[in-house]
N, C-alpha and C positions, 0 to 999 in steps of 0.2 A: 450725167456723163453719158457721153457724146460719143463713143471710138468711130465713130464710118467714117470722122474725119483726118481720123490719123495714117500720115504715110510713112511707111518701115521700111524698111529693105535691109533685114537684116540673115547675115550668114549665119549662125548658128540657132536653132531651138531656144523656145522660151530653158525648156532646164537648163539645157547645157551652158546660158546667161547665166542665171541662176547661182551654179554652183560657181562657175569662174569670177565670180562677184566677188560670191561669200571666199574664198577663198586668196582673193585683193586686198581683204579688209581683216583676215587675220581671224578670221573666226572657224569654229568646227560647227558641225551638223550640232554638237548641246549647246551650244552658249545660241545658238537660232531657236531652236528649240526653250528654251531658257526665255528666251526673248519678247517670244510670240505664244508660245504658253502652246504649242502644238507639239505633239508625239513627237519624234525623234523618228521614226521609223516612217512615218508622215513624211517626214521632213527627204528622210533620203529613197522613195516613191517618188515626191518633184521629181529631186536631181538628177533622176535616173529616167527619167520621161515615167514610169509606170502612171498613169492616172488610173487604169483603170482597179488599181489595188486603196488611189482616196477615194473619199465614201464619198455615193452615186452624188448626182446634180449638180451642174455646173454653176452655181449659186455658190457651191462647198468647196471647190476647188478654186473658182477668183478669189475668196474669201483669202484661202492658204497664201494665193499667189501676193495678195496688197499687203497682206503681212508679212512676210517675205523681202518683198520689194520694200517698204517701209524701212526693218532691219538696217541690210547695206545699205540704205540713204537713198535709193533709186524711184526712179515716178511708179507707183503702182500700173499706170492706165498704160501707159506706152505697153509692158508688160501683158496685160490684160489684155491686150485688144491683138497682138502678137496671139498668145493662146488663145485666141478664142479661130483668127484666120486658122491654124493651125488645127483645128481640132471641124472646121469645117472643114479642109484640109480633103484631113481622117475620111471623114463620111464619106463625102466624096468617093475618094482609092477603095470604104472600098462593097459603096451600093455599085460599086462599075465591076470590082471582081466577082461578085454578088452575079451578077447579072451574068458576066462570061462563063460562071461557073456553071448554073444553071443552061445558058446556051451550049455549052458542049457534052454536058449529062443530055439536053433534048438530039443534036446532031445524033448518039449513040446511039437512039431509041428508034428504035425498027416501029416503019408503020401497023406494026400490026397488031403492038403491043399500046399503039398512042389510046387506044378509047378506056384500055385499061388503065392508063398510065391518070389522062385524067379525074377519072372516079376517082381514085384514087388521092388525089392531088387536094379535087374540090373538096372529096370531105375531110381528106386532113388538113383547108386550110382555114372549115366552117370551128374544128371541134379549139383550132392552135390560137381562133380570131375569140370565142365565144369565154374560153381558160384564159388568154392576155384581160381580153375584158372585162371581165371577171376580176383579176386581180388586180388591175391598177382603180378600176371605183373602192377595191376593199384600202387598198395603198391611201388613195386619195384623205378616204375617211378616219384610217388610224394613223397616220405620218403628221409630226404636223410640218409648215410648208418651212420652207427655206430663208433666212433675213439677213441679210449683206447688211447690216452700218455700216456706211460710206466714213461719215462723220456726225458730233465730234467724236473722238480718242479717247480713249479713256482717260481718267489723273487726269489731265493739262486744266493750264491756269489762265485767264485769260482779262484781259482789261473792260473787255467789250459789257457790252448787257444782254446783248441781243445775241439768241446765241442760232447759228443754220445748224438742223438737222434734215441729214440728209441718205437712203439707206433704195434699198432693193428688194422684193419680196418676189411675191405667185401675182398674174394678174389678178383672181378673182381673190385676193385676200383684203379681209379686212383690214385697216391697220389702228392702231393707237400707240399715242405717244404722251407717257402720265395719265392715261386715262382718259387724252381729252380722240374722240374718234378723228383722222387723218384720211382725204382723198390721195390715190396713187392718180396716178398717167397715164390711166390703161396699158400703161404699158407693164406695170408691178413696180416703178420706180414712185420717190417720193422725195420729199421736200418741204420741213415745216419754223419758219424762226419762233424762237420762245424766246418770253423775257426772261432773264436770270435774275437770281437773291444776292443778296451779298455773301459769301460764304461757300462753302460745299452744297453742290446743286444734285440732285438724282431725277438721273432723264431715263426712263423706265418707259423701250417702244416693246411692244406687242404685236405679237402679224398671227391673225387667225382667218381658218378659215369658218366653211359656216356652223357645219356640226362634225370641223376634226377637234385635234389641240392647238395648242398656243405655241406658238417658238416669243422668248421674253429675251432680250437685252439691255443689260443697265451697265450707263456707262456715269461718269461721276463727276464733275466740274465744274472747280474750287475762280469765281468772280474775286475779282481784287476788290478790297473797299472803297479806292481811291475814284478809281473812279465813277461806282454811286455816288457817292458826295459832287461828284462837279456838275452830274446827270440833275441834282440839288439844288446845286447853284443855279441854276438854269432857270 
């Protein structure tokens, strides 16, 4: 899924557009929650633009937006692309504001206090860096990897004997589909074709770090018997 090729010029933010589309469909938050199986408060945070109150990690936020968009019959890719642009812009603004704040503080500091201030900042930065690094390493070990499954949708009925499974996870994550190892493209995205059997097929996608826990998503796909009959006749 390549978002970089899309060209959008949306006057309203993603959360405003989603809320307006929901109201246009006549759905309330409870209905969206019921259809997406996402908590009502998460739906409300999304519509308010309070992304910091949603589960951490861009993949989780994109997963919620994707599920929401599908319920209101909208193109998830369009909203995901705009969301990423808004997040990038917000990071850039935050970085600029931080630099301005540091610069203003530096100007107010007298030259006489500069050596002491430098030593303090240096020691403080080492302490924060050490704590931050240890915290990140621990989180990487104990926290299961993020996993988003773009297709197939759960419970679909198809006439096609071959099913395409696509999704996204971490770059250094091991992926299996029904116990078979699957390679990603180096960015965490993966795609695999599976042969279906007549009836209900269980698709189990697992993402696991080398020394961590696994994240598992299960989908059920039904293959109609008529398609397999035509294949056998050939």
